[in-house]
DRENKE-239969 format. One record per residue (C-alpha): x, y, z; residue number from 1. Coordinates in nm, 4 decimals, always signed. Each point is the difference from the previous one (the first is absolute). Layout:
<recs>
c1 X	c2 Y	c3 Z	n NUM
...
</recs>
This chain:
<recs>
c1 +0.5410	c2 -0.9598	c3 +2.3696	n 1
c1 -0.1015	c2 -0.2519	c3 -0.2517	n 2
c1 -0.1421	c2 +0.2898	c3 -0.2172	n 3
c1 +0.3313	c2 +0.2189	c3 +0.0375	n 4
c1 +0.2052	c2 -0.3386	c3 -0.1146	n 5
c1 -0.2259	c2 -0.0935	c3 -0.3039	n 6
c1 +0.0593	c2 +0.3856	c3 -0.0909	n 7
c1 +0.3907	c2 -0.0103	c3 +0.0225	n 8
c1 -0.0253	c2 -0.3655	c3 -0.1460	n 9
c1 -0.1489	c2 +0.1501	c3 -0.3350	n 10
c1 +0.2349	c2 +0.2789	c3 -0.0295	n 11
c1 +0.2619	c2 -0.2539	c3 +0.0025	n 12
c1 -0.1093	c2 -0.2158	c3 -0.2816	n 13
c1 +0.1597	c2 +0.1283	c3 -0.3020	n 14
c1 -0.1799	c2 -0.1997	c3 -0.2644	n 15
c1 -0.3446	c2 +0.1356	c3 -0.0731	n 16
c1 -0.1583	c2 -0.2996	c3 -0.1297	n 17
c1 +0.1196	c2 -0.1734	c3 +0.3409	n 18
c1 -0.1307	c2 +0.3022	c3 +0.2132	n 19
c1 -0.3419	c2 +0.0313	c3 -0.1680	n 20
c1 -0.0224	c2 -0.3957	c3 +0.0877	n 21
c1 +0.0757	c2 +0.1047	c3 +0.3548	n 22
c1 -0.2473	c2 +0.2821	c3 -0.0017	n 23
c1 -0.2906	c2 -0.2477	c3 -0.0881	n 24
c1 +0.1247	c2 -0.3130	c3 +0.2186	n 25
c1 +0.0065	c2 +0.2253	c3 +0.2988	n 26
c1 -0.3266	c2 +0.2025	c3 -0.1111	n 27
c1 +0.1399	c2 +0.3094	c3 +0.0748	n 28
c1 -0.2418	c2 +0.2405	c3 -0.1605	n 29
c1 -0.3685	c2 -0.0441	c3 +0.0492	n 30
c1 -0.0917	c2 -0.1515	c3 -0.3088	n 31
c1 +0.2173	c2 -0.1160	c3 -0.3248	n 32
c1 -0.1198	c2 -0.1292	c3 -0.3318	n 33
c1 +0.1564	c2 -0.2414	c3 -0.2275	n 34
c1 +0.3013	c2 +0.1070	c3 -0.2406	n 35
c1 +0.0932	c2 +0.2672	c3 +0.2933	n 36
c1 +0.3856	c2 +0.1312	c3 -0.0479	n 37
c1 +0.1141	c2 +0.2358	c3 +0.2783	n 38
c1 +0.3537	c2 +0.1575	c3 -0.0674	n 39
c1 +0.0621	c2 +0.2301	c3 +0.2848	n 40
c1 +0.2160	c2 -0.1084	c3 +0.3108	n 41
c1 -0.2005	c2 +0.1956	c3 +0.2300	n 42
c1 -0.3414	c2 -0.0633	c3 +0.1468	n 43
c1 -0.2713	c2 +0.2438	c3 +0.0835	n 44
c1 -0.0399	c2 +0.1063	c3 +0.3477	n 45
c1 -0.3626	c2 -0.1611	c3 +0.0057	n 46
c1 +0.0119	c2 -0.2589	c3 -0.2884	n 47
c1 -0.3516	c2 -0.1411	c3 +0.1729	n 48
c1 -0.1535	c2 +0.2740	c3 -0.1721	n 49
c1 +0.0844	c2 -0.0327	c3 -0.3546	n 50
c1 -0.1751	c2 -0.2669	c3 -0.2159	n 51
c1 +0.1721	c2 -0.0832	c3 -0.3602	n 52
c1 -0.2333	c2 -0.1940	c3 -0.2506	n 53
c1 +0.1276	c2 -0.2132	c3 -0.3030	n 54
c1 +0.3007	c2 +0.0762	c3 -0.2268	n 55
c1 +0.1360	c2 +0.2800	c3 +0.1833	n 56
c1 +0.3715	c2 +0.0883	c3 -0.0281	n 57
c1 +0.1669	c2 +0.2793	c3 +0.2340	n 58
c1 +0.3252	c2 +0.1020	c3 -0.1224	n 59
c1 +0.2899	c2 +0.1143	c3 +0.2221	n 60
c1 -0.0249	c2 +0.2851	c3 +0.2759	n 61
c1 -0.3508	c2 +0.0110	c3 -0.0167	n 62
c1 -0.1470	c2 +0.1770	c3 +0.3361	n 63
c1 -0.3371	c2 -0.1094	c3 +0.1422	n 64
c1 -0.0849	c2 +0.2645	c3 +0.2724	n 65
c1 -0.3475	c2 -0.1222	c3 +0.2235	n 66
c1 +0.0507	c2 +0.2669	c3 +0.2502	n 67
c1 +0.0882	c2 +0.3632	c3 +0.0914	n 68
c1 +0.1768	c2 +0.0987	c3 +0.3244	n 69
c1 -0.1246	c2 +0.3517	c3 -0.0424	n 70
c1 -0.2044	c2 -0.0494	c3 +0.3453	n 71
c1 +0.3817	c2 +0.0295	c3 +0.1685	n 72
c1 +0.0034	c2 +0.3699	c3 -0.0972	n 73
c1 -0.3714	c2 +0.0772	c3 +0.0180	n 74
c1 -0.0026	c2 -0.1249	c3 +0.3524	n 75
c1 +0.2767	c2 +0.2184	c3 +0.1217	n 76
c1 -0.1916	c2 +0.3091	c3 -0.1029	n 77
c1 -0.2319	c2 -0.0125	c3 +0.3233	n 78
c1 -0.3162	c2 +0.0295	c3 -0.2289	n 79
c1 -0.1466	c2 -0.3557	c3 +0.1103	n 80
c1 +0.0831	c2 -0.3572	c3 -0.0614	n 81
c1 +0.0994	c2 -0.1306	c3 -0.3750	n 82
c1 -0.0392	c2 -0.3976	c3 -0.0543	n 83
c1 +0.2773	c2 -0.1614	c3 -0.2237	n 84
c1 -0.1766	c2 -0.0836	c3 -0.3272	n 85
c1 +0.0586	c2 -0.3222	c3 -0.2400	n 86
c1 -0.1627	c2 -0.0822	c3 -0.3288	n 87
c1 -0.0338	c2 -0.2861	c3 -0.2267	n 88
c1 +0.1535	c2 -0.0703	c3 -0.3583	n 89
c1 -0.1623	c2 -0.2190	c3 -0.2411	n 90
c1 +0.1663	c2 -0.0736	c3 -0.3392	n 91
c1 -0.2046	c2 -0.1887	c3 -0.2218	n 92
c1 +0.0686	c2 -0.2533	c3 -0.3085	n 93
c1 +0.2585	c2 +0.0696	c3 -0.2775	n 94
c1 +0.1854	c2 +0.2628	c3 +0.1967	n 95
c1 +0.3628	c2 +0.1781	c3 -0.0525	n 96
c1 +0.1761	c2 +0.1912	c3 +0.2461	n 97
c1 +0.2792	c2 +0.1278	c3 -0.1509	n 98
c1 +0.3413	c2 +0.1074	c3 +0.2182	n 99
c1 +0.0235	c2 +0.2372	c3 +0.2466	n 100
c1 -0.3911	c2 +0.0564	c3 +0.0198	n 101
c1 -0.2065	c2 +0.1218	c3 +0.3278	n 102
c1 -0.3438	c2 -0.1246	c3 +0.0606	n 103
c1 -0.1471	c2 +0.1900	c3 +0.2807	n 104
c1 -0.3199	c2 -0.1150	c3 +0.2156	n 105
c1 -0.3198	c2 -0.1076	c3 -0.0535	n 106
c1 +0.1002	c2 -0.0282	c3 -0.3978	n 107
c1 -0.1678	c2 -0.2714	c3 -0.2291	n 108
c1 +0.1416	c2 -0.0773	c3 -0.3141	n 109
c1 -0.1809	c2 -0.1548	c3 -0.2582	n 110
c1 +0.0378	c2 -0.2395	c3 -0.2114	n 111
c1 +0.2134	c2 +0.0031	c3 -0.3411	n 112
c1 +0.2186	c2 +0.2901	c3 +0.1126	n 113
c1 +0.3428	c2 +0.0790	c3 -0.0513	n 114
c1 +0.1671	c2 +0.2565	c3 +0.2382	n 115
c1 +0.3085	c2 +0.2001	c3 -0.1129	n 116
c1 +0.3365	c2 -0.0219	c3 +0.2249	n 117
c1 -0.0004	c2 +0.3060	c3 +0.2400	n 118
c1 -0.3358	c2 +0.0164	c3 +0.0066	n 119
c1 -0.1804	c2 +0.1322	c3 +0.3143	n 120
c1 -0.3878	c2 -0.1215	c3 +0.0479	n 121
c1 -0.1974	c2 +0.1868	c3 +0.1928	n 122
c1 -0.3475	c2 -0.1288	c3 -0.1022	n 123
c1 -0.1821	c2 -0.2865	c3 -0.1495	n 124
c1 +0.1080	c2 -0.0733	c3 -0.3372	n 125
c1 -0.2665	c2 -0.1039	c3 -0.2652	n 126
c1 +0.0602	c2 -0.3651	c3 -0.1922	n 127
c1 +0.1122	c2 +0.0280	c3 -0.3406	n 128
c1 +0.2487	c2 +0.2672	c3 +0.0585	n 129
c1 +0.3858	c2 +0.0893	c3 -0.0553	n 130
c1 +0.0720	c2 +0.2810	c3 +0.2858	n 131
c1 +0.3063	c2 +0.1776	c3 +0.0665	n 132
c1 +0.1243	c2 +0.3331	c3 +0.1971	n 133
c1 -0.0214	c2 +0.1503	c3 +0.3432	n 134
c1 -0.2753	c2 -0.0226	c3 +0.0682	n 135
c1 -0.0805	c2 -0.2837	c3 -0.2324	n 136
c1 -0.2306	c2 +0.0974	c3 -0.2836	n 137
c1 -0.1330	c2 -0.2248	c3 -0.3008	n 138
c1 +0.2205	c2 +0.0220	c3 -0.3016	n 139
c1 -0.1209	c2 -0.2653	c3 -0.1984	n 140
c1 -0.2151	c2 -0.3020	c3 -0.0739	n 141
c1 +0.0907	c2 -0.3653	c3 +0.1302	n 142
c1 -0.0840	c2 -0.1487	c3 -0.3383	n 143
c1 +0.2012	c2 +0.2398	c3 -0.2148	n 144
c1 +0.2970	c2 -0.0698	c3 +0.2196	n 145
c1 -0.0584	c2 -0.3961	c3 -0.0504	n 146
c1 -0.0136	c2 +0.0347	c3 -0.3645	n 147
c1 +0.3314	c2 +0.2371	c3 -0.0177	n 148
c1 +0.1800	c2 -0.2353	c3 +0.2130	n 149
c1 -0.1013	c2 -0.2864	c3 -0.2516	n 150
c1 +0.2610	c2 +0.1480	c3 -0.2604	n 151
c1 +0.2814	c2 +0.0159	c3 +0.2312	n 152
c1 +0.2610	c2 -0.2826	c3 -0.0835	n 153
c1 +0.2851	c2 -0.1331	c3 +0.2298	n 154
c1 +0.3454	c2 +0.1430	c3 -0.0674	n 155
c1 +0.3199	c2 -0.1256	c3 +0.1233	n 156
c1 +0.2649	c2 +0.2276	c3 +0.1633	n 157
c1 +0.1713	c2 +0.0884	c3 -0.3240	n 158
c1 -0.3106	c2 +0.0745	c3 -0.2283	n 159
c1 -0.1169	c2 +0.2374	c3 +0.3180	n 160
c1 +0.2913	c2 +0.1856	c3 -0.0079	n 161
c1 -0.0237	c2 +0.0409	c3 -0.4061	n 162
c1 -0.3549	c2 +0.1178	c3 +0.0426	n 163
c1 +0.0705	c2 +0.2355	c3 +0.2623	n 164
c1 +0.2986	c2 +0.1795	c3 -0.1726	n 165
c1 -0.1986	c2 +0.0188	c3 -0.3268	n 166
c1 -0.2748	c2 +0.1439	c3 +0.1929	n 167
c1 +0.2302	c2 +0.2609	c3 +0.1401	n 168
c1 +0.1101	c2 +0.0563	c3 -0.2951	n 169
c1 +0.3790	c2 -0.0988	c3 +0.0901	n 170
c1 +0.0712	c2 -0.2707	c3 -0.2740	n 171
</recs>
């Protein structure tokens, strides 16, 4: 019952900073490194099978899938017994996981990786990569992304709208 209460409590914490602190304090995952940030409100079914190393940010609506339930269908075929299967997920240092990403079992994401929003990660991700797609594939290098982002400047709301309209040919 305690596990269910913790899952419900996490879902009800609206502030991601407070949610992250709760997750760390209550050791929800197998391991969490320094500078960890977890925006999703739903905890995976098997959080004890997930490790996060240092400087990892997980955006909203990311899904970690540690198991499949295909055994339920296979066992009804009358062709033998099929066991329930589970797998681990490990996220190394300096990783950003974009909104709406799904990570399947037995995946290791290497250090210095950016995962684009909406990606589906079906296999290990090599370090120093930018990946995107369904299934996710390498589309760039981490260091090149960092250099590109160095040149972006913060704009207030009005400046963002002006830039948007200019780029769209609306002004």
